[in-house]
N, C-alpha and C positions, 0 to 999 in steps of 0.2 A: 724589140723596140725598133721602130723605123723612123728615121728623120728625113724630111724633105726640106731643102733649103729655100729661102725666099727667092733666090735667083731662078730656081726651077719653077717655082709657083707663079712667078710674075714676069716670065720671059715675054718680050714684046710681041704682040700680034700672033701668039701661038696658044691654042687650046690644049691643055694637058689634062689627062685623066689617070687616076691611079686605082688599080684593082688589087685588093689584098685578100688572100685566103689564109685563114688562121686555123690551125689544127693543134689539138693537144688534149691532155687528160685533165678532167675536172679535178681541182685540188680537194684533198681530204678536209672535211669540216667536222668539228665536234658535234654540232647540231645543224640540222638542215636549215639553210638560209639563202637569201639572195646575195650574190656577190657580183662585183664588177669584172667584166671580161675584157672590154676594149674601151679605151678613152682616147678621144681625138682632141688635141689641144693646140693652141697657138703659143709658141714659146719664144723667149728672147734668145739671142746667141749664147747667152750663158746657161740656158736650160730652164729659166724660170717661166712658169706657166702664166701667160697673160690672159688667156681666154680658153674656156672649154667649149668645144664645138659640139661634141656628142659623146655620150656614154652608152655602152651596151652591157646589159646585165643578164644574169641567168640564175635560176634557182638550183642550188646544188644540194643534193640529198645525202643523208647519212643512213645507209641501209640498216645499220645496227639499231639506230634510233627507231625506225619503223618496226623492226622486229620486236623491239622492246615494247612498243605501244600495243602491238597485236597480242603479245604474251600477257600484258597487264589486263587487257579487256577479256581475254579468254579466262583468266583467273577470276575476274569479277563475274563472268557468266557462269562458271562452275559453282561459285558460291550461291548465285541466284537460284540455280537448279536445286541445290540442297535446301535452301530456305523455302522454296515453293513446295517441295516434297514434305517438309516438316509441317508447314501450315496446313497442307492438305490432310495430313494425318490427324491434325487437331480439329478437323471438321470445318475448316474455313474455306469459303468459296475462292478458288484461285484461278478460275477460268480466264479472267482478263489478264492476270499476271502471266499465265502460260502463253497467251497470244503475243504479248510483248516480248517474252523470252524467245519465242520462235523467230520474231523479226530480228532480234539481236543476233541470233545464230546465223541467219541468212546473210546479214551484213558482214559478219566475221569471215564466213566462207568466201564471200565476194572479194574481201580485202586481200586475201591470201594470194590471189592471182592477178591483181590489178596493178597499174602503174602507181608510182609514188603518190602523185596528186590525187588520183582516184581512191587509192587505198586509205589516204587520210580522211577522205569523205566517208568511206564505209566505216572506218573505225569510229569516227565522230558519231555517226548514226547508231552504231552498236551501243556506244556509251549512253546515248539518249534513250534508246529502247530499254536498256537495263534500268536506268533511273525511273522510267515510266512504269516498269514492272514492279519495282519496289513501292511505287506510289499506289499501285493497284493492291499490293499486299497490305499496305497500311489501311486502305479502305476496307478490305475484308476483315482485318484484325479489329478495326474500330467497330464495324457492324456487330461482330461477335461480342465485343466488350459491352456495347450498349444493350444487346440482347441479354447477356448474363446479368447485368445490373437490374434490368427490368424484371427478370424472373425472380431475383432475390427480393425485390420490393413486393412482388406479388405474393411470395411465401409469407412475408411479414403481414401483408394485408389480410391473409386468411386467418392468421392467429389473432389479429386485432378484432376481426369480425367475431371470431369464436369467443373472445373474452367479453365482448359487448353483449352478444346474444345468449350465449350458453352460461356464462358466469356472472352476468349482470354487473360488469365492471366499467360501465360507460362513464361513470363519475368517479371512479376509483383513482386516487392520486398516483398510484403505481403505474397506471396505463398512460397517463398524460405525457411523460417524457418519451415513451416509446413512440407515440404518435408524432411528436415533434421531430424526433430524429428521422423518422420515416419520411417526413415532408422535406427535410434537408436533402436526403438521398434522391428523392423524386425531382427536386429542383436541379441537381447535378445532372441527372439523366436528360432533362429538358435542354440544359445548356449543351450537353454533348451532342444531342441531335441537331441543334442549331449550327454548331461548329462543323458537323459532318456535312450538312447541306451547303455550307460555304466552301467545302473542299479542304478544310483544315483538319485532315485526318489525324495527324499526330496529336494536336491539341485536343481534338474530340476524344481520342482514345484515352488520353491522360485523365480527362474529366470523367469519362465513363468508368475508369478504374477506381477513381475516388468515390464515385457513386456506389459501386459494388462493395467497396470496403465498408462504407457507412451502412449500407443495407444489410450486409452480413453481420455487422456488430449489433444492429438493432434486432435482427432475427435471433441472435444468441440471447438477447435480453428477454425476448418473448419466451424462450425456452426456460430461462431462469425463473421467470414469473410463473410459468405453468408448473414447474417443479415445486415452487413455494406453495402454490395452491393445492397441489396434490398432497404435500406433506402436512398441511394444516389439519388439526383435529376436527373430526366431524361429529355433529350432534346426533342424538338418537334418531334413528330412522325407523319409521313405522311402515309396515307393509300396507298395501291397499286394503281397506276394510271389506270391500265386496268379496275379495278373495278368501278372507278368513271368517266372514260373518257367520257362516254355517257352523264353523267349529266353536265360535264363541257361544252361540245359542245352545249348541249341544252340551258344552261345559256347564252352562247355567242350569240346564234341565237336570243334568246329573247331580249337581250340587243340591238343587231343590229336592229331588227325589231322595237323596241320601239324608238330607235334613229331616224330611218327613218320616222316613223309616226309623231314624234314630229316636225321634220323639215318641213314636209308637212303642218301640222297644223299651224305652225308659218307663213309660206308663204301665207296661205289662209287668216289668220286673222290679219296679221301684219300691213295692210294698214289702219286699223281703227285709229281714233285720236280724239282729242277734249276732253272736260271736261268729257264727258260721258264714256270715256274708250272705249275698243274695244270688240265687241262680235265676233261671228263667221264671220260676214261680216263687222265688224266695227260698231261703234255706233256714230251717227251724228245727227244734227238737220235735220228736214225734208227739203229737197232741194226745191229750187224754181222750179216751174213747167217748165219742158223742154220737149223736144221730148222724146218719149218712147225709141227710139234707143239710145239716148244720156245717159238716165238713166241707161240702161244696161251696157253701157261702163264704167260708174263710179263704178257701183256695182261689176262688174266682171273684 
């Protein structure tokens, strides 16, 4: 602390100049901040400041704080890498997220050897790139969620078409609620697409997941209805007549021929009588001897 008296500063007809060199160690700070280094004031003889002429400040850094920031961002980057790998394994397009992650890594590497002020900028940039990468992952997840919901609805549509065309259930009351629920799921998919186009990926994904849940539930209802139809008793089924017509005609002919032969046999052997029953020519006691011609008359 240096004091200059009013006598020295106001000596008559003499110009005075004062040159001060200040050297020292920057004080330790808990957090990096701007501190006051030099203050030039006009003071009373008792030391009370009447006027501040000039203040000189400087930004003092806390090296430990910077190290902590870099460590925190590195941990966030490591987690981002794992999340990208997991989403990639699930079949999600992560190319845009990978590009942002690469930018974040470059900023971290630059921060490690930069001055404090520049390192802060690199760290801030790295955080921004990581945030953007997660936004790109959200976009990919949302696209897949919308696609899954659409495919679930398409499967339901196939069964609805089957019930209408193959089972003639177009007006069946059991099919009506299935169609209604399918429409609700389709409306949610449309809303999800609109939110996606607006860049609201998280909201869009949530809506798409709701659509998938509804579509899956109504798909299960189509399976239950199909099982019910399969389990229902079936009426007598007749084969195609053209395929068996020849067999029917053949059976009829056999029956007619058999009937005719039976009638002929009855006519031939029906005159037999007596206790002995009838053979082909009738069974009877040996007749008394008659003329040969007369015997033939009786037998035939």
